[in-house]
C-alpha positions, 0 to 999 in steps of 0.5 A: 500500500502506498504511503501518503507523504506530507510536509514535516513539522517541528512536532515530527523531530522526535519521530525522525530521530527514532526513524534514523536511529532505527535504520542507521544506528549510530552510523549516519554521517549527516546531522540532518538525521541526528541533530535536533537543532539542525533538523529544526532549522531545515524544517523551518527553512523556506527553501527546504521541503521535508516530506515524511510519511506516517504508518496507517493506523499507528501514526509512527513515522516510517518515511522521510526525504529532504529537498533543498532548492537554491533559486539563484543557482537553479538547482535542487538537491535530494538527501536524507531518504529513509524508509523504515524496514517495516515499510520497505517493499511498498514503493514508498522510497520511489514515491518519495523521490518521484514526488519531491523531485517533481515538486522541485522541477515545477512551480513558480521558480522551478529548479533546472535540475535536481541531484542526489547521491546514493549509497553503494552498500546496496543497489536499491537506493541507486535504482530508486533514483534511476527509475524516477528519471535520474541519470548516472553521472559518476562515483565518489570513492571514500566520500564520507566516513561513517562506520567506514569510508563510504563510496557514493554515486551521483545522479541528476534529473533535469527539467525538460528543455535544459539539456538542449541548451548546453554550452560547447566544450572545445577541448579536454585533457587526455585523462578526461577521455574516459569521463567523456565516453561515460557521459556519452554512454549515459546519453549525454552528447558531448562533441569535444576535442580530446587532446594528447596532453597528459599533465606530469604529476607534481611530486609529493613531499615538497613544502609550499613556496610560502608560509601558510596559515590555516584559519578555522573561524567559520563566521570570519571565513564566510565574511571574508569569502563574500568580500573577496569573491563576489563574482557568482561564477567564481564562487559557484558551489551549490549548497556549500559554504566555506568554513576554513581558509588556507592563506599564504602569509605574504598574501599571495592567495586565499583558498576557501574550503568547507571541511567536515572533520566528523566525516573527512569530507572537504570541498575546495570552494574558491581561491582569491585572486584565482586558482592559478595563484596557488601554483604548485603550493596545492600539494602541500595544501592538500597535505595540510588539509589531510593533517587537519582531518580531510580524507576526501577532497573535491572541487567543482570545475567548469568542463571547459576550463582546460588549464585548471583541469590540467593543474588539478590532474598534475596534483593527483585529482581525478575526474570522478563525476560530470554534471551536464548543464549544471550552471545557468548563464545568460548570453544575450537574450537566451539562457544557456547551461555550462557543464561541470566536472567534479575533480576528486582526490581520496587520501584513503586507500581504495577498497571496492570489495563490498560495493554494490553498484548498478551497471549504469555507473560502470563506465564512470567507475571503470574510468576512475579506477583506470586513472587511479591505477595510472596515477598511483600504481604505474612503476615506469621510472621507479626502477633506476 
């Protein structure tokens, strides 16, 4: 029997805490399911839609899903999907995903696309999204630390007409060939030149060209970020805000990041005056972040930003996922959409033994593993 999903209220928080505890135990990584204050803020947030389902007859909560909408970026995000074991098999999970994504992609200010990440301990959450109109876009090895370092997959669903207005990508480095082919196999046309350029790896163990300070003062960092990076294109990282800053003591650059020390997730959000200013200091900065608790580091880059992609590849970042038509841009009287790529670097060993991944993600997974082997297992030049 299908469940009726309704909008959550503050009175649901205790029931939600019990639901997440019953399903995940103590291993749920996000405060969305463990922190009452965070849950209350989300329920009251105008741009958040939190749906819950009551069990007929008892009234206990047996389903939950959260949707966030950022009208300025035209993006929606699904997270926190949970269904009580007693309600599984009823189609409730797919109903929740379909209902909430339909809501975000319609209305007065519809999202251009909605994305979600899904766990890989089972193919069920991935297939729920795939059967609800979402498409496979990539894989994030060791994305978050819960009971173990968990690998997640990325999916997205686009509003009708958006994918037909993608901006061209003139060229990409050779190491993105596998990602381009994976996108094509997923049904996303991409006519681009794949160059022969393979950026040489910058060796580890070097020190930064400047003394570097790490500033862990979230409110100050956010104010500073807003002051020095007002350009929307340079600060585009939906649903992320910096809480730490790495800065050269001579003022050469400021690198802004969001770091969750509880689960090791880190996103590099922006650099002032620009990414090029970091130069080869990026490797020591990564090591500094690793020492401060980061175990997975990612950054979001427009797919047509060739030089920046080459620099990230040289510092061990690999293309983990692509997001076609992610960012809306106005050109003349029309709106177009720019493709982006998630460049990721895991600081933990890869372990795919216990993963369950739907075949839709195979091209994305295989291209990542192949690049990882070339990057870290290639013995050419080792024996001298």
